[in-house]
C-alpha positions as CSV (number, residue, x, y, z in Angstrom):
1,X,134.0,273.1,153.5
2,X,135.4,275.0,156.5
3,X,136.6,278.5,156.0
4,X,139.6,279.4,158.1
5,X,139.3,282.4,160.4
6,X,142.9,283.2,160.5
7,X,144.0,286.2,162.1
8,X,142.0,286.2,165.2
9,X,143.4,287.3,168.5
10,X,144.7,290.5,169.8
11,X,147.8,292.1,170.8
12,X,147.3,294.4,173.8
13,X,150.3,296.4,175.0
14,X,150.6,297.5,178.6
15,X,150.8,295.9,182.0
16,X,148.5,292.9,182.8
17,X,146.2,293.0,185.8
18,X,145.2,290.0,187.9
19,X,141.8,290.6,189.5
20,X,140.9,288.5,192.5
21,X,138.9,285.3,191.7
22,X,135.6,284.5,193.1
23,X,135.8,282.2,196.1
24,X,133.8,279.0,196.2
25,X,133.7,277.4,199.6
26,X,131.6,274.5,200.7
27,X,131.3,272.2,203.7
28,X,132.3,272.5,207.4
29,X,136.0,273.2,207.0
30,X,136.6,276.3,205.0
31,X,139.2,279.1,205.3
32,X,140.0,282.3,203.4
33,X,143.1,281.2,201.7
34,X,143.7,283.0,198.4
35,X,142.2,281.3,195.3
36,X,144.2,280.4,192.3
37,X,145.3,283.3,190.0
38,X,145.2,282.2,186.4
39,X,146.7,285.0,184.4
40,X,145.6,284.6,180.8
41,X,144.4,286.0,177.6
42,X,140.6,285.5,177.5
43,X,138.3,285.2,174.6
44,X,134.9,283.8,173.7
45,X,133.9,282.5,170.3
46,X,130.6,281.6,168.7
47,X,130.2,280.3,165.2
48,X,127.0,281.5,163.4
49,X,126.8,279.9,160.0
50,X,129.4,281.7,157.9
51,X,130.4,284.2,160.5
52,X,132.3,284.1,163.8
53,X,131.5,286.3,166.8
54,X,134.5,287.0,169.1
55,X,134.4,288.6,172.5
56,X,137.8,289.7,173.9
57,X,138.6,290.8,177.4
58,X,141.3,293.5,177.4
59,X,143.2,294.0,180.7
60,X,145.7,296.9,181.2
61,X,147.2,298.9,184.0
62,X,149.3,302.0,183.3
63,X,149.1,305.5,181.9
64,X,146.3,305.8,179.4
65,X,148.6,307.3,176.8
66,X,150.7,304.1,176.8
67,X,147.8,301.8,176.0
68,X,147.5,300.4,172.5
69,X,145.9,297.3,171.0
70,X,146.1,295.7,167.5
71,X,144.1,292.8,166.2
72,X,144.4,291.1,162.7
73,X,141.0,290.0,161.5
74,X,139.2,289.0,158.3
75,X,137.7,291.7,156.1
76,X,134.1,292.6,156.8
77,X,134.6,292.9,160.6
78,X,132.1,294.8,162.6
79,X,133.0,296.0,166.1
80,X,130.9,296.8,169.2
81,X,131.4,296.9,172.9
82,X,131.2,293.6,174.9
83,X,130.6,292.9,178.6
84,X,132.9,292.6,181.5
85,X,130.2,290.8,183.4
86,X,130.2,288.1,180.7
87,X,133.7,287.1,181.6
88,X,133.0,287.4,185.3
89,X,130.1,285.0,185.0
90,X,132.1,282.6,182.9
91,X,134.7,282.5,185.7
92,X,132.0,281.9,188.3
93,X,130.5,279.0,186.3
94,X,133.3,277.4,184.4
95,X,136.6,278.1,186.1
96,X,138.2,275.1,187.9
97,X,137.2,274.6,191.6
98,X,139.2,272.3,193.8
99,X,137.3,270.6,196.7
100,X,139.1,268.6,199.3
101,X,136.9,266.3,201.4
102,X,138.2,265.1,204.7
103,X,137.4,261.8,206.4
104,X,138.7,260.7,209.8
105,X,139.7,257.3,211.3
106,X,137.2,256.2,213.9
107,X,138.1,257.2,217.4
108,X,139.8,260.5,216.4
109,X,138.9,263.5,218.6
110,X,137.9,265.8,215.8
111,X,138.8,269.5,215.8
112,X,136.4,272.3,215.3
113,X,138.1,273.3,212.1
114,X,140.5,271.5,209.8
115,X,143.8,273.1,208.4
116,X,143.4,274.4,205.0
117,X,144.2,273.2,203.0
118,X,128.3,298.0,162.8
119,X,127.3,301.0,160.7
120,X,130.3,303.3,160.8
121,X,130.2,307.1,160.8
122,X,133.9,307.5,160.8
123,X,136.2,308.5,158.0
124,X,136.6,306.1,155.1
125,X,139.1,305.8,152.2
126,X,142.8,306.6,152.8
127,X,142.2,310.0,154.5
128,X,144.8,310.5,157.1
129,X,146.8,307.4,156.1
130,X,150.3,307.0,154.7
131,X,150.5,305.5,151.1
132,X,149.7,301.8,151.3
133,X,147.2,302.2,154.2
134,X,143.5,302.6,153.8
135,X,141.4,303.6,156.7
136,X,138.3,301.6,156.2
137,X,136.7,303.0,159.3
138,X,137.5,305.2,162.3
139,X,135.1,306.0,165.1
140,X,134.7,306.4,168.8
141,X,133.3,303.3,170.5
142,X,132.8,303.6,174.3
143,X,136.2,304.6,175.7
144,X,138.1,303.8,172.5
145,X,139.3,305.5,169.4
146,X,138.9,302.6,167.0
147,X,140.3,302.3,163.5
148,X,140.0,299.5,160.9
149,X,143.1,299.6,158.6
150,X,143.9,297.8,155.3
151,X,147.6,297.8,154.6
152,X,149.6,296.3,151.8
153,X,152.8,296.2,153.7
154,X,154.1,296.5,157.3
155,X,156.1,299.8,156.8
156,X,153.1,302.0,155.9
157,X,151.0,300.3,158.6
158,X,153.7,301.1,161.2
159,X,154.0,304.7,159.9
160,X,150.2,305.2,160.2
161,X,150.1,303.8,163.8
162,X,153.0,306.0,164.9
163,X,151.6,309.1,163.2
164,X,148.3,308.6,164.9
165,X,149.7,307.8,168.3
166,X,148.6,304.1,168.5
167,X,151.0,302.6,171.0
168,X,152.1,299.3,169.3
169,X,155.6,298.0,169.9
170,X,158.0,298.0,166.9
171,X,159.0,294.4,167.7
172,X,155.6,293.2,166.5
173,X,156.3,294.4,162.9
174,X,158.2,291.2,161.9
175,X,155.1,289.1,162.8
176,X,152.5,291.0,160.8
177,X,153.4,290.4,157.1
178,X,151.9,286.9,157.0
179,X,148.6,288.3,158.1
180,X,148.8,291.1,155.5
181,X,149.6,288.4,152.9
182,X,146.5,286.4,154.0
183,X,144.3,289.5,153.3
184,X,143.6,290.5,156.9
185,X,142.7,293.9,158.0
186,X,143.7,295.3,161.4
187,X,141.5,296.7,164.3
188,X,143.5,299.2,166.2
189,X,142.3,300.9,169.4
190,X,143.6,303.4,171.9
191,X,141.9,305.3,174.8
192,X,140.2,308.5,174.1
193,X,141.4,311.7,175.8
194,X,140.1,311.8,179.4
195,X,139.7,308.0,179.6
196,X,141.9,305.9,181.8
197,X,142.7,302.2,182.4
198,X,139.6,301.8,184.6
199,X,137.4,302.6,181.6
200,X,138.6,299.7,179.5
201,X,135.8,297.4,178.4
202,X,135.8,294.1,176.5
203,X,135.3,294.3,172.7
204,X,133.2,292.2,170.4
205,X,133.8,291.6,166.7
206,X,131.8,289.7,164.1
207,X,133.5,288.7,160.8
208,X,133.2,286.1,158.0
209,X,134.5,282.6,158.7
210,X,133.5,279.4,160.6
211,X,136.8,278.1,162.1
212,X,137.9,280.1,165.2
213,X,141.6,280.5,165.6
214,X,143.9,282.5,167.9
215,X,146.8,284.0,166.0
216,X,149.2,283.7,168.8
217,X,152.3,284.2,166.7
218,X,152.3,288.1,166.9
219,X,151.6,287.9,170.6
220,X,155.0,286.3,171.2
221,X,156.6,289.8,171.1
222,X,154.6,290.9,174.1
223,X,154.3,287.6,176.1
224,X,155.6,286.6,179.4
225,X,156.8,283.0,180.0
226,X,153.9,280.7,180.6
227,X,151.4,283.3,179.4
228,X,147.9,281.8,179.9
229,X,145.3,281.5,177.2
230,X,141.6,280.8,178.1
231,X,139.3,280.1,175.3
232,X,135.5,279.8,175.7
233,X,133.6,278.3,172.7
234,X,129.8,278.3,172.4
235,X,128.2,275.6,170.4
236,X,126.0,272.5,170.4
237,X,128.7,270.2,171.6
238,X,132.2,270.1,173.0
239,X,134.9,272.1,171.4
240,X,138.4,270.7,170.8
241,X,141.8,272.0,169.8
242,X,142.2,271.2,166.1
243,X,145.9,271.5,165.6
244,X,147.1,271.3,169.2
245,X,147.2,268.3,171.5
246,X,145.0,267.8,174.5
247,X,146.1,266.9,178.0
248,X,144.4,265.5,181.1
249,X,146.4,266.8,184.1
250,X,147.7,264.5,186.9
251,X,145.7,265.8,189.9
252,X,148.2,264.1,192.2
253,X,150.5,267.1,191.4
254,X,147.8,269.6,192.6
255,X,148.3,271.5,195.9
256,X,144.9,270.3,197.3
257,X,145.7,271.6,200.8
258,X,146.3,275.0,199.3
259,X,143.1,275.0,197.3
260,X,144.7,274.1,194.0
261,X,146.6,277.3,193.8
262,X,149.3,275.7,191.6
263,X,146.8,274.7,188.9
264,X,148.4,276.9,186.2
265,X,151.8,275.5,187.0
266,X,150.6,271.9,186.6
267,X,148.9,272.8,183.2
268,X,152.1,274.5,182.1
269,X,154.2,271.5,182.9
270,X,151.7,269.2,181.3
271,X,151.7,271.2,178.1
272,X,155.5,271.1,178.1
273,X,155.4,267.3,178.4
274,X,153.1,267.4,175.3
275,X,155.7,269.4,173.3
276,X,154.6,272.8,174.5
277,X,151.4,273.1,172.4
278,X,148.5,271.5,174.2
279,X,145.2,272.6,175.8
280,X,143.4,271.1,178.8
281,X,139.6,271.3,179.2
282,X,138.5,273.2,182.3
283,X,134.8,272.8,181.6
284,X,132.4,271.4,179.0
285,X,128.7,271.3,179.4
286,X,125.4,273.1,179.0
287,X,125.7,276.6,180.4
288,X,124.1,279.1,178.0
289,X,120.8,279.2,179.9
290,X,122.5,280.0,183.2
291,X,124.6,282.7,181.5
292,X,121.6,284.2,179.8
293,X,119.8,284.6,183.1
294,X,122.9,286.2,184.7
295,X,123.4,288.6,181.8
296,X,119.8,289.9,181.6
297,X,119.7,293.6,180.5
298,X,118.8,296.2,183.1
299,X,115.0,296.5,183.3
300,X,113.4,299.5,181.6
301,X,111.7,300.6,184.8
302,X,115.0,300.8,186.6
303,X,116.6,302.9,183.8
304,X,113.5,305.1,183.4
305,X,113.5,305.8,187.1
306,X,117.3,306.6,187.0
307,X,116.7,308.9,184.0
308,X,114.3,311.0,186.2
309,X,116.9,311.3,189.0
310,X,118.4,314.7,189.6
311,X,120.6,313.9,192.6
312,X,123.3,311.4,193.6
313,X,120.6,309.5,195.6
314,X,119.6,308.0,192.2
315,X,123.1,306.7,191.6
316,X,123.2,305.2,195.1
317,X,119.9,303.5,194.6
318,X,121.2,302.0,191.3
319,X,124.4,300.7,193.0
320,X,122.5,299.0,195.8
321,X,120.2,297.3,193.4
322,X,122.7,296.3,190.7
323,X,126.1,297.9,190.8
324,X,128.1,296.1,193.5
325,X,127.6,292.7,191.9
326,X,127.7,293.8,188.3
327,X,131.1,294.8,186.8
328,X,129.4,296.5,183.8
329,X,127.1,298.7,185.8
330,X,129.9,299.6,188.3
331,X,132.2,300.6,185.4
332,X,129.7,303.0,184.0
333,X,128.6,304.3,187.4
334,X,132.2,305.2,188.2
335,X,132.1,307.7,185.3
336,X,129.4,309.8,186.9
337,X,130.7,313.1,188.2
338,X,131.1,313.3,191.9
339,X,131.5,316.4,194.1
340,X,135.0,317.8,194.2
341,X,137.2,316.3,196.9
342,X,135.2,313.0,197.0
343,X,137.3,309.9,197.8
344,X,136.0,307.8,194.9
345,X,137.2,304.5,196.2
346,X,135.5,305.0,199.5
347,X,132.3,306.3,197.9
348,X,131.9,303.3,195.7
349,X,132.5,301.0,198.6
350,X,130.0,302.7,200.9
351,X,128.1,305.4,198.9
352,X,125.7,306.3,201.8
353,X,128.2,306.5,204.6
354,X,127.9,310.3,204.8
355,X,131.0,311.3,202.9
356,X,129.0,312.9,200.1
357,X,125.9,315.0,200.1
358,X,123.5,312.8,198.2
359,X,121.4,315.8,197.2
360,X,124.4,316.8,195.0
361,X,123.3,317.1,191.3
362,X,123.3,314.1,189.0
363,X,122.4,313.9,185.3
364,X,120.3,310.8,185.6
365,X,119.2,310.9,181.9
366,X,122.8,310.9,180.6
367,X,123.7,308.0,183.0
368,X,120.7,306.0,182.0
369,X,121.5,306.5,178.3
370,X,125.0,305.3,178.8
371,X,123.8,302.2,180.6
372,X,121.5,301.4,177.7
373,X,124.3,301.8,175.2
374,X,127.2,300.2,177.0
375,X,125.5,297.6,179.2
376,X,122.1,296.6,177.7
377,X,123.1,296.7,174.0
378,X,126.0,294.2,174.3
379,X,123.8,291.9,176.5
380,X,120.9,292.1,174.0
381,X,123.4,290.9,171.3
382,X,124.7,288.1,173.5
383,X,121.4,286.6,174.6
384,X,120.5,285.0,171.2
385,X,124.0,283.4,171.0
386,X,123.6,281.9,174.5
387,X,120.2,280.6,173.7
388,X,121.0,279.2,170.3
389,X,124.4,277.7,171.3
390,X,124.0,276.7,175.0
391,X,127.0,274.4,175.3
392,X,130.1,276.0,176.6
393,X,133.7,274.6,176.4
394,X,136.4,276.3,178.4
395,X,140.0,275.4,177.2
396,X,143.1,276.5,179.0
397,X,146.9,276.4,178.3
398,X,150.0,278.4,178.9
399,X,152.7,279.2,176.4
400,X,156.1,280.9,176.4
401,X,157.2,283.1,173.5
402,X,159.3,280.3,171.8
403,X,156.2,278.1,171.7
404,X,154.0,280.6,169.9
405,X,154.9,279.5,166.4
406,X,151.5,278.0,165.5
407,X,148.1,279.6,165.6
408,X,145.7,277.3,167.5
409,X,142.5,276.4,165.7
410,X,139.3,275.0,167.3
411,X,136.5,272.6,166.1
412,X,133.9,270.4,167.6
413,X,133.5,266.7,168.5
414,X,130.1,265.4,169.6
415,X,131.7,262.2,171.0
416,X,133.7,263.8,173.7
417,X,132.2,263.7,177.2
418,X,131.1,266.6,179.4
419,X,133.8,267.9,181.8
420,X,132.9,269.3,185.2
421,X,134.8,272.3,186.5
422,X,134.5,271.0,190.1
423,X,137.5,268.7,190.9
424,X,137.4,266.6,194.1
425,X,139.9,264.7,196.2
426,X,139.7,263.0,199.6
427,X,142.1,263.6,202.5
428,X,142.2,260.5,204.7
429,X,143.2,261.4,208.2
430,X,144.3,258.7,210.7
431,X,144.5,259.1,214.5
432,X,147.8,260.1,216.0
433,X,148.9,260.2,219.7
434,X,146.1,260.8,222.1
435,X,143.6,260.1,219.4
436,X,144.4,263.4,217.7
437,X,143.9,263.6,213.9
438,X,147.3,263.3,212.1
439,X,146.9,265.8,209.3
440,X,150.6,266.0,208.8
441,X,150.9,262.5,207.2
442,X,147.4,262.2,205.8
443,X,146.8,260.5,202.4
444,X,145.1,262.4,199.6
445,X,143.2,260.3,197.0
446,X,142.2,261.9,193.6
447,X,139.2,261.1,191.6
448,X,141.3,259.4,189.0
449,X,142.8,257.0,191.5
450,X,146.0,258.8,192.4
451,X,147.3,258.6,196.0
452,X,149.8,260.9,197.7
453,X,151.0,260.8,201.3
454,X,151.5,264.3,202.8
455,X,154.8,265.2,204.4
456,X,154.5,267.7,207.3
457,X,151.0,268.4,205.9
458,X,152.1,269.2,202.4
459,X,152.0,267.3,199.1
460,X,155.6,266.4,198.1
461,X,154.4,265.9,194.5
462,X,153.3,269.5,194.0
463,X,154.6,271.1,190.8
464,X,155.6,274.8,190.9
465,X,157.0,276.9,188.1
466,X,158.8,280.2,187.8
467,X,159.8,282.2,184.7
468,X,158.6,279.4,182.4
469,X,160.6,276.7,184.1
470,X,159.6,274.0,186.6
471,X,161.4,274.6,189.9
472,X,159.6,272.1,192.1
473,X,158.5,268.7,191.1
474,X,158.2,265.3,192.7
475,X,157.9,261.9,191.0
476,X,154.5,262.7,189.4
477,X,154.3,263.6,185.8
478,X,152.0,266.7,185.2
479,X,150.2,265.1,182.2
480,X,148.2,262.1,183.2
481,X,147.2,261.6,179.5
482,X,148.4,263.3,176.3
483,X,146.0,262.8,173.5
484,X,145.0,263.9,170.0
485,X,141.3,264.6,169.4
486,X,139.9,265.0,165.8
487,X,136.5,266.3,164.9
488,X,134.9,263.0,163.8
489,X,136.8,260.5,165.9
490,X,134.7,258.3,168.3
491,X,137.5,258.6,170.9
492,X,140.8,260.4,171.4
493,X,144.1,258.9,170.2
494,X,146.1,258.4,173.3
495,X,149.8,259.3,172.8
496,X,151.0,259.1,176.5
497,X,149.3,257.3,179.3
498,X,150.5,257.7,182.9
499,X,147.4,256.5,184.6
500,X,149.0,253.3,185.8
501,X,151.6,255.0,187.9
502,X,149.6,257.3,190.2
503,X,150.3,255.8,193.6
504,X,152.8,258.0,195.4
505,X,151.9,256.8,198.9
506,X,154.0,254.2,200.7
507,X,152.7,250.7,200.9
508,X,150.5,250.1,203.9
509,X,148.9,253.5,204.1
510,X,145.1,253.4,204.2
511,X,142.8,254.2,201.4
512,X,139.1,255.2,201.5
513,X,138.1,251.5,201.0
514,X,140.1,250.3,204.1
515,X,138.4,249.5,207.4
516,X,138.9,252.1,210.1
517,X,138.1,255.2,208.1
518,X,134.7,256.6,208.5
519,X,132.7,258.6,206.0
520,X,131.3,262.0,206.8
521,X,129.6,262.5,210.2
522,X,127.3,265.5,210.6
523,X,129.1,268.4,212.2
524,X,132.4,266.5,212.4
525,X,134.0,264.9,209.3
526,X,133.3,264.8,205.6
527,X,134.0,268.5,205.0
528,X,134.6,270.1,201.7
529,X,137.2,272.7,201.0
530,X,136.8,274.5,197.7
531,X,138.4,277.3,195.9
532,X,137.6,278.7,192.5
533,X,140.6,279.2,190.2
534,X,140.8,282.7,188.7
535,X,140.9,283.3,185.0
536,X,141.8,286.5,183.7
537,X,142.7,289.0,181.3
538,X,142.9,288.9,177.7
539,X,146.1,289.4,175.8
540,X,149.3,290.1,177.4
541,X,150.3,293.7,177.5
542,X,153.6,295.6,177.1
543,X,153.4,299.3,176.9
544,X,156.1,301.6,175.7
545,X,156.8,302.7,179.3
546,X,157.5,299.1,180.3
547,X,159.4,298.3,177.1
548,X,161.9,301.0,178.2
549,X,162.5,298.7,181.2
550,X,163.6,295.9,179.1
551,X,160.3,294.3,177.9
């Protein structure tokens, strides 16, 4: 019998960051257009027998004193630091990538380039708490002052949070009582004195249960319209939304020329067409082995050599070997003291450019110890999960506050197929006057059979949204298929099927099967334009400073 893990996501309060996504570009015709920014809460689940492990990415920008985070979880929770690099590698391997292949009509004079497209040592008992609140644990973990609280009512919980300067908006109080009634405890964190927003690191928790869920209801008080939610689930087979619908998006509504930059808008509209509560699958397939290789702990020989370093040259050597490509290493390295007056941003972009005397002192032993504790230890805990449960499912949706009235649950279905994160379409370019390629009125064909004729080089079916509302939309529905998937079903139950109406190109325009259009020719046609969609940040944030501005 499945045991419900029911309070299970976080409320982070502050201003959300949107880091740049990795850029994937293949083929002859490639430009540097910005990739998709997919602003979202981000979490990874792994079910291990009668326990769930949860990794949460926390993103915040603002004064450190305004940062606060509250998470309802089952009793018995153990907390540790997680890995920023984990989420970066998940983005690189599982985020949507949109590749536009271009083929030309025979006879076209082709251009040189195409337009773009735990064991706690903290205090226990009720010491320091108001009546009705028991402090089960309080300790420093990495940059955090972390407390685990057991409250029998909202009022004493609020009093304790305020007395101890945990910045949690009062608006959330009305959402917490159901979690208290269900027997949840609360993980609360704030930044330690001297830490800032750049020191924030993902958090991992392990607690009893075997059905992951995201308690999105409390998050509604701190959510923007169309707040994204990205869920990664480790397992032996594909994960599915248990109490939400599932949508396959209509790729004819994607801005292929722009690298798929409106992907989040299409997903938002598709979810609305499914009643506002539906996920799409970005990726599903074996990935654990790749992630395990990419998250290997720092070698002992490297850390031992660093521990013997007495000058900044040891830090520079570490950066050139690992730091620039590893967010975890770079975060810890940035905490090393630099000589007074150093431009930190410039130093970490070019540490041996002569700005700093590299014979300046460095406590290499302390830095190596911190790397072992905050980089290697989380990775050593992750590796068995990735090896034992190598199948990764990445689910994505967006929700506005009014839609956050039901906590999404997740299960598995072995009958569902793999889903590739690379999405492809073909741009069919005919010859215009003087045998020049006519990109302006090219036809785009999607892998699912959709056809769209461009107007002045742009897709007229592109969907765009603002403030939770669709502001630009052609004839194309955003949801190609709306379906319900249950754990044991051999196939999904299709509720809405728009696959028969995907042809948005005028009659008479050519398709890839017509005579006169060639396939790729080396050095000329058949190019691929690809851009990786960004996924980002866990849990929307609204700090007190921003709440004073109306949030």
